[in-house]
C-alpha positions in Angstrom: 0.0 0.0 0.0 1.1 3.5 -0.8 1.1 6.5 1.5 0.3 8.8 -1.3 -2.9 10.7 -1.5 -5.4 10.0 -4.3 -4.3 11.5 -7.5 -0.6 11.4 -6.4 1.5 14.5 -6.8 -1.1 16.0 -9.1 -3.7 16.2 -6.4 -4.7 19.9 -6.3 -4.7 20.4 -2.5 -2.7 18.0 -0.6 -3.1 19.8 2.7 -5.0 17.8 5.1 -6.7 18.5 8.4 -5.3 16.7 11.4 -8.0 14.0 11.0 -7.0 13.4 7.4 -10.0 15.2 5.9 -8.9 17.6 3.1 -9.3 21.2 4.2 -10.8 22.3 0.9 -13.6 19.9 1.3 -14.2 20.9 4.9 -14.5 24.5 3.9 -16.9 23.6 1.0 -19.1 21.1 2.7 -18.7 21.9 6.3 -17.3 20.1 9.2 -18.4 16.5 10.1 -18.2 17.3 13.8 -20.9 15.0 15.2 -21.3 17.0 18.4 -22.3 20.1 16.4 -25.1 18.5 14.3 -26.7 16.5 17.1 -27.8 19.4 19.4 -30.9 20.4 17.4 -32.0 16.8 17.4 -31.4 16.4 21.1 -33.3 19.6 21.9 -36.3 18.4 19.8 -36.1 14.9 21.4 -36.1 16.5 24.8 -39.2 18.6 23.9 -41.1 15.6 22.7 -40.2 13.6 25.8 -41.5 16.4 28.0 -44.7 16.7 26.0 -45.4 13.0 26.2 -44.6 12.9 29.9 -47.0 15.9 30.4 -49.8 14.2 28.6 -49.2 10.9 30.4 -49.1 12.8 33.8 -52.5 14.5 33.1 -54.0 11.1 32.1 -52.8 9.5 35.3 -53.9 12.3 37.6 -57.3 12.9 35.9 -58.3 9.9 33.8 -60.5 10.6 30.8 -63.3 8.4 32.1 -63.5 10.5 35.3 -63.8 13.7 33.3 -67.2 12.7 31.9 -70.2 14.2 33.5 -72.7 11.9 35.2 -75.1 12.5 32.4 -72.6 11.4 29.8 -71.7 8.3 31.9 -75.4 7.4 32.1 -75.6 7.7 28.3 -72.6 5.5 27.9 -74.2 2.8 30.2 -77.4 2.9 28.1 -75.4 2.8 24.9 -73.5 -0.2 26.2 -76.8 -2.1 26.8 -78.1 -1.4 23.3 -74.8 -2.0 21.6 -74.6 -5.4 23.3 -78.0 -6.2 21.7 -76.6 -5.2 18.3 -73.5 -7.3 18.6 -75.1 -10.2 20.5 -72.6 -9.7 23.3 -74.3 -11.3 26.3 -71.5 -10.5 28.7 -71.5 -6.8 27.8 -75.3 -6.8 28.2 -75.0 -8.3 31.7 -72.3 -5.9 32.7 -74.5 -2.9 31.6 -77.3 -4.0 34.0 -77.4 -3.7 37.8 -77.1 -6.6 40.1 -80.8 -6.6 40.9 -81.7 -7.0 37.2 -79.2 -9.8 36.7 -80.6 -11.7 39.7 -84.2 -11.2 38.6 -86.0 -14.4 37.4 -87.0 -12.8 34.1 -83.5 -11.7 33.1 -82.7 -13.5 29.9 -80.2 -16.3 29.7 -77.4 -16.2 27.1 -79.4 -18.4 24.7 -82.6 -16.4 25.1 -80.7 -13.1 24.7 -79.0 -14.4 21.5 -82.1 -15.9 19.9 -84.3 -12.8 20.6 -81.8 -10.2 19.4 -80.5 -12.2 16.4 -84.0 -12.6 15.1 -84.9 -8.9 15.5 -81.6 -7.8 14.0 -81.9 -10.1 11.0 -85.5 -9.1 10.3 -85.2 -5.3 10.9 -81.5 -4.4 11.2 -79.5 -3.1 14.1 -80.7 -0.7 16.7 -80.1 3.0 16.0 -80.4 5.5 18.9 -80.7 9.1 17.4 -81.2 10.6 20.9 -82.0 10.1 24.5 -83.1 12.4 27.3 -81.5 12.1 30.7 -82.9 13.5 34.0 -80.5 13.2 36.9 -81.6 12.9 40.5 -78.5 12.1 42.6 -77.5 8.5 42.0 -80.5 7.8 39.9 -81.2 8.8 36.3 -84.4 8.5 34.4 -83.6 8.0 30.7 -86.0 8.2 27.8 -84.3 6.4 24.8 -85.6 7.1 21.4 -84.6 4.4 19.0 -85.5 2.5 15.8 -84.2 -0.4 13.8 -81.9 0.3 10.8 -84.3 -1.1 8.2 -87.4 0.5 9.7 -86.5 4.1 10.5 -90.2 5.1 10.5 -91.1 2.7 13.3 -89.7 4.9 16.1 -89.8 3.5 19.6 -89.3 5.0 23.0 -88.0 3.1 26.0 -87.9 4.5 29.5 -85.1 3.2 31.6 -83.8 3.8 35.1 -80.0 4.0 35.5 -78.4 3.9 38.9 -74.9 4.4 40.2 -73.6 1.1 41.5 -70.2 1.7 43.1 -68.3 4.0 40.6 -70.3 2.9 37.6 -73.7 3.6 36.2 -75.9 0.6 35.4 -79.3 0.1 33.7 -81.6 -1.1 36.5 -85.3 -1.7 35.9 -85.8 -3.9 38.9 
């Protein structure tokens, strides 16, 4: 191997920086000092980390579910019960109802629930809830649910439900 630079003696600028990088190229293209070019990235990374930590901190201190008003939580409970009927999800349906309803003799079994809701869904489509009215009285809410089936939008129905606070959750409770 030779110690000569590329181009031999004819190389236009044989002066080299101490690291072996030709000075002319360093002047033209800038220095390759990794410490100089990493700072903007490090500052941006630090900003992103602080932003994510702030969002996570807010979510831990004040979870989104706890920010919902009682009325909105009641609407979610009613929606869960009706959504369960659409998706034939018996466990979700049971979870949306209070303990007294689940213990009642006329509460449907999984088979009864599936048969009844599958037949209605097949014949008339899924349940659509355009609106509901909620009246709060402490830990009890009276809800008037206006709904219809997808395939029969002119056959509007109204169902009155009672929703109670059971622990930290709202549950449909007609018992």
